[in-house]
C-alpha positions, 0 to 999 in steps of 0.5 A: 436487520434482516433486509435492505431495500434496493435504490439503484442496480448499477450491475449484475454484482453491484446494488446501491442500497438503503440500510436503516442505520448508515442510510445509502450503500453499496452492496457487493456480492456475486450475482447481487442485482441480478434481475433485481429493481428499485424497491425489490428487498434483499435478505441479509443472508444473500449479501455475499460482501458488503461494504459502506461508504460514509463518505459522500464523495468516494460514494460518487467516485465508486458509482461514477466508476462502476459503470465504466468497469468491465463487470467481469473485472469488477467481480474478480475484484470484489474476490481479491480484496475478500481475499486480502481481507480475510488473509490480513484479518483486520478491516481495511479502510473501504475506499480499496474498492475504488483505488484499487479498483479504478488503478488495476483497470487502468493497468490493463488499459495500459497494457492494451494500448502498450504503454507499460508503467516501471515501477521504480520502487519495485525492489524496495517495496518487495523488501519493506512490504513482503506480506502485502507483495505476497497477496498482491502477487496471488491477486495479479495471479488471479486477474492473468487466471480469469481475465487472461490479462498478465500484469507483469512484476511492476505491478505486484509492486503497486498493488501492494503499496495500495493494500498496505495502504488500505491496512494501515488508513494511510493515503496511497500517495503518502506510502508512495512517498515513502517509498521514494524516500527510503530509494532517495535515502538508499542512493545518497548511501550509495554514493558515499559508499561509492558502491552498490549495495547488494540487493540479495543481502541480508545488510540490504534487507536490514537498511531497508527495514531499519530505515522504513521503521525510523520513518514511521517512527519519525511520522507518529513523533516516536521518541526512541531511548539512546544509551547513554554516552552512544551519541558521542563513542559513534561521533568518535569512532566513525565519523564518516558514518556518523555524519551520512546519518546526520544527513539522512536525517537531515533529509527525512526532516527535510521530506516528512516536515517532522523534528528527527530525534538524535537517537535516530543518528545514533542507531542508524550510524551503526547500520550504515557502518555494517554495511560499509564494511560488508561493501569494502 
C-alpha cells in the first residue's frame, strides 16, 4: 500500500485517514495535516509516525482530545512517544497517545492554576522502574525545553508509570494500585521493625525489587519452587520475620484477589531477616 486517503484534518500534526486494511486510522506526523483537505491522497513515505486505534471508544476519545490540546504539546508528545518506543525497542500500547497526552495536558493546567499534586510513590517508582523513570525524566525535560514548563520530579514518577503501562499492556490504574500496595507493604514492615528503612540502602532496593516480582508472580499465577525443609527451618529460626512475611502475603492475597504460594512466605522471610539485621 502506497497511500492513505484523508478523511478529516484535526490539526497540522494529526489527521483521520482511511486505510484499506484497518479502515479508519489516526495518522500523526509533523505537518502531516498542513494544507490538507478531505479526500487528499497522502503517500506513505510522507507519514512520519502512524498509529492505529482499532478500539472505537479510544479512537473517539482521541478525536475529542486533540482539539482541546495545545498543538505544540501534541507535537512534543508525539516526539516523546517516538523517543520512548525507540528506547524500549518493543511495540507500545497505542493508548499511550491518549493517556499520556491527556495526563501531561492536565498536569500543565494544574501547574498554571497552582495546584501541585504530590506523588506518594515517587521513591518506589524510581527504584522499581529505573529504566522507565529515566525515559520519563527525558520526556519531562523535553517539555521544559520546548514549552518552558517545568513539571517537576513528582510528574516524572507519574509519567514513568504511564510508560510502564504502555510497555506491559497493563492499565495505568492497575500499575498505580501495585505501587500503592508496595508502599503499604513497606509501611507494615517499618511499623513492625519500629523504624524507617534507609531509602538509599541496597537492602531497601532489594526488598522493593523482591516485592515487585512477587506481586507479578502472584498476578500471573506463577508457582515458585521451594527448597525442601526451608519453610520449617525459617519458621523455627526467624519466627517474628516469618510471621511478618505471612501477614504481608495475606495482604497481597486480599488486594490482588489471587492465591499466594507458601514458597513466597519463605523467600520473603529471608529478605525481611536481612533488612531487620541491618536495621538493628
